[in-house]
ROGULO-213992 format. One line per field, with one value per residue (C-alpha): residue number from 1; chain; y, z negated, x negated. Coordinates in Angstrom, 1 decimal, decimal comma, padded with zeros to 4 digits. Example, Ala and Ser with C-alpha at 12.3 -4.5 7.8 and 13.67 -1.06 7.14 Angstrom:
migu: (1/2)
torlo: (A/A)
y: (-004,5/-001,1)
z: (-007,8/-007,1)
x: (-012,3/-013,7)
% end
This chain:
migu: (1/2/3/4/5/6/7/8/9/10/11/12/13/14/15/16/17/18/19/20/21/22/23/24/25/26/27/28/29/30/31/32/33/34/35/36/37/38/39/40/41/42/43/44/45/46/47/48/49/50/51/52/53/54/55/56/57/58/59/60/61/62/63/64/65/66/67/68/69/70/71/72/73/74/75/76/77/78/79/80/81/82/83/84/85/86/87/88/89/90/91/92/93/94/95/96/97/98/99/100/101/102/103/104/105/106/107/108/109/110/111/112/113/114/115/116/117/118/119/120/121/122/123/124/125/126/127/128/129/130/131/132/133/134/135/136/137/138/139/140/141/142/143/144/145/146/147/148/149/150/151/152/153/154/155/156/157/158/159/160/161/162/163/164/165/166/167/168/169/170/171/172/173/174/175/176/177/178/179/180)
torlo: (A/A/A/A/A/A/A/A/A/A/A/A/A/A/A/A/A/A/A/A/A/A/A/A/A/A/A/A/A/A/A/A/A/A/A/A/A/A/A/A/A/A/A/A/A/A/A/A/A/A/A/A/A/A/A/A/A/A/A/A/A/A/A/A/A/A/A/A/A/A/A/A/A/A/A/A/A/A/A/A/A/A/A/A/A/A/A/A/A/A/A/A/A/A/A/A/A/A/A/A/A/A/A/A/A/A/A/A/A/A/A/A/A/A/A/A/A/A/A/A/A/A/A/A/A/A/A/A/A/A/A/A/A/A/A/A/A/A/A/A/A/A/A/A/A/A/A/A/A/A/A/A/A/A/A/A/A/A/A/A/A/A/A/A/A/A/A/A/A/A/A/A/A/A/A/A/A/A/A/A)
y: (005,7/005,5/009,1/009,4/007,0/008,8/012,1/010,3/008,8/012,3/014,0/011,6/012,6/009,2/009,5/007,1/009,1/008,5/004,7/004,8/007,1/006,7/010,6/010,1/006,7/004,6/001,9/001,5/001,4/-001,5/-003,5/-002,9/-003,8/-006,9/-008,2/-007,4/-009,3/-012,3/-013,0/-014,3/-017,4/-020,6/-021,6/-023,0/-025,2/-025,8/-027,2/-030,2/-031,0/-030,6/-032,8/-030,1/-029,5/-025,7/-024,7/-023,4/-020,6/-019,6/-019,3/-017,7/-015,3/-014,6/-013,8/-011,4/-009,5/-009,2/-007,7/-005,3/-004,2/-003,6/-001,7/000,5/000,7/002,4/004,8/006,2/006,7/008,4/010,8/011,4/012,2/014,2/013,8/010,3/009,0/005,7/007,5/008,3/011,9/013,8/015,8/019,4/021,5/018,7/019,4/017,6/015,2/014,3/013,1/010,2/007,2/009,8/010,6/006,5/006,4/008,5/005,6/004,0/002,7/001,0/-000,3/-001,7/-003,5/-005,2/-006,3/-007,6/-009,4/-010,9/-012,1/-013,9/-015,4/-016,7/-018,1/-019,9/-021,0/-020,5/-019,7/-018,3/-015,7/-015,2/-014,2/-011,8/-010,2/-009,6/-008,2/-005,9/-004,8/-003,9/-002,1/-000,2/000,7/002,2/004,0/005,6/006,8/008,6/009,8/011,3/013,3/015,0/015,6/017,2/019,9/020,5/020,9/022,8/021,3/017,6/017,1/017,7/015,1/012,8/013,1/012,3/009,7/006,2/005,5/002,4/-000,3/001,3/-000,5/-002,2/-000,5/-000,8/000,3/003,1/005,9/008,9/010,9/009,5)
z: (-007,6/-003,8/-003,8/-005,8/-003,4/-000,4/-001,6/-002,5/001,1/002,5/000,4/001,7/005,2/006,1/009,0/011,7/014,5/012,5/012,4/016,0/017,0/014,0/013,6/010,0/010,0/009,2/011,3/009,2/006,2/007,5/008,6/005,1/003,3/005,6/004,6/001,0/001,0/002,9/-000,2/-001,9/000,6/-000,9/-000,2/003,2/003,8/-000,1/-001,3/-002,2/001,2/002,5/-000,2/-002,1/-006,1/-006,2/-009,5/-012,5/-012,5/-009,1/-010,0/-013,4/-011,5/-009,0/-011,5/-013,3/-009,9/-009,4/-012,9/-012,3/-009,0/-010,8/-013,4/-010,7/-008,9/-012,1/-012,6/-009,0/-008,8/-012,1/-011,0/-007,9/-009,5/-007,4/-004,3/-004,1/-000,9/000,6/004,2/005,4/006,1/002,9/001,1/002,2/000,0/-002,0/-004,2/-003,4/-006,2/-006,4/-010,3/-012,2/-009,8/-007,1/-008,2/-007,9/-004,4/-001,9/-001,5/-004,9/-004,0/-000,9/-003,1/-005,4/-002,9/-001,6/-004,9/-005,6/-002,2/-003,0/-006,1/-004,8/-002,2/-004,6/-007,2/-004,6/-002,2/000,7/004,3/005,0/002,0/003,2/006,8/005,0/003,0/006,2/007,8/005,1/005,3/009,0/008,4/005,7/007,3/010,1/007,7/005,7/008,8/010,1/006,5/006,4/009,7/008,2/004,9/006,8/008,3/005,3/002,6/003,7/000,9/001,9/004,0/000,8/-001,1/001,9/002,4/-001,5/-002,4/-001,2/000,9/-000,3/-001,2/-001,4/000,8/003,2/006,7/007,7/004,2/003,4/006,1/004,6/007,7/010,6)
x: (024,5/025,0/024,7/021,4/020,0/021,3/019,9/016,4/016,4/017,0/014,7/011,9/012,9/014,7/017,2/018,8/017,0/013,7/014,5/014,7/011,8/009,3/009,3/008,0/006,3/009,3/008,2/004,9/007,0/009,3/006,3/005,0/008,4/008,7/005,3/005,8/008,9/007,6/005,2/008,4/008,2/006,7/003,0/002,5/001,0/000,5/-003,0/-001,4/-000,1/-003,7/-005,1/-006,3/-006,6/-006,1/-008,2/-006,6/-009,2/-008,1/-004,3/-004,9/-007,4/-004,6/-002,1/-004,5/-005,2/-001,3/-000,9/-003,9/-002,3/001,0/-000,8/-002,5/000,7/002,3/-000,5/-000,6/003,1/003,0/000,0/001,7/005,2/007,6/005,3/005,8/007,2/007,3/006,8/003,3/004,7/003,8/006,8/007,1/005,3/003,9/000,8/-002,5/-003,1/-006,9/-006,9/-006,3/-005,6/-006,5/-009,9/-010,7/-009,5/-007,5/-004,4/-004,4/-000,6/-002,1/-004,9/-002,3/-000,3/-003,4/-004,5/-000,9/-001,2/-004,9/-003,5/-000,5/-002,8/-005,2/-002,3/-000,9/-003,8/-001,5/-002,8/000,6/-000,1/-003,4/-002,1/000,5/-002,6/-004,4/-001,3/-000,7/-004,3/-003,6/-000,4/-001,6/-004,8/-002,9/-000,3/-003,1/-004,6/-001,3/-000,9/-004,1/-003,9/-000,9/-002,6/-005,4/-003,1/-001,2/-004,2/-007,1/-009,2/-008,3/-011,5/-013,8/-011,7/-011,9/-015,7/-016,3/-013,3/-013,1/-009,8/-008,4/-011,1/-014,6/-017,1/-014,8/-015,0/-011,3/-010,0/-012,7/-013,6/-015,1/-015,8/-013,8)
% end
């Protein structure tokens, strides 16, 4: 098992040098993973400690959003196939995928992470988790911009795809740019 993991990390382009100098966007991935893991923290402050009764409808809606995010993540990962990489640097010789989840938006995996984070935030009613959501939005926005600069240079047709397909969440300026 350790050899399989080492081979996969190597195929994605992970290296000790990259962790030092961010050559393939490793720092964006580390920030993203830290924010995702921080979602495991308990609600702080809890709505009860603020004297609030958090409505069941918000808790259930949050769980539903979290579930939707997981389904969309699975769809995006399957659609991307062998081109899947956690780094913003595209895999060498990876085909450009523009169908399935990638026909809905250019970064469906980032979209799914934001939906999951929003779901956790709504389910818990936590200001801490709201801050984590906002941090994740910032990190994924920057990560997507770096990834897109590489995709533009690798795929001549990316410009047309970019002009017509929402980035992460349609209509939100930081998460949807089509002509920058």
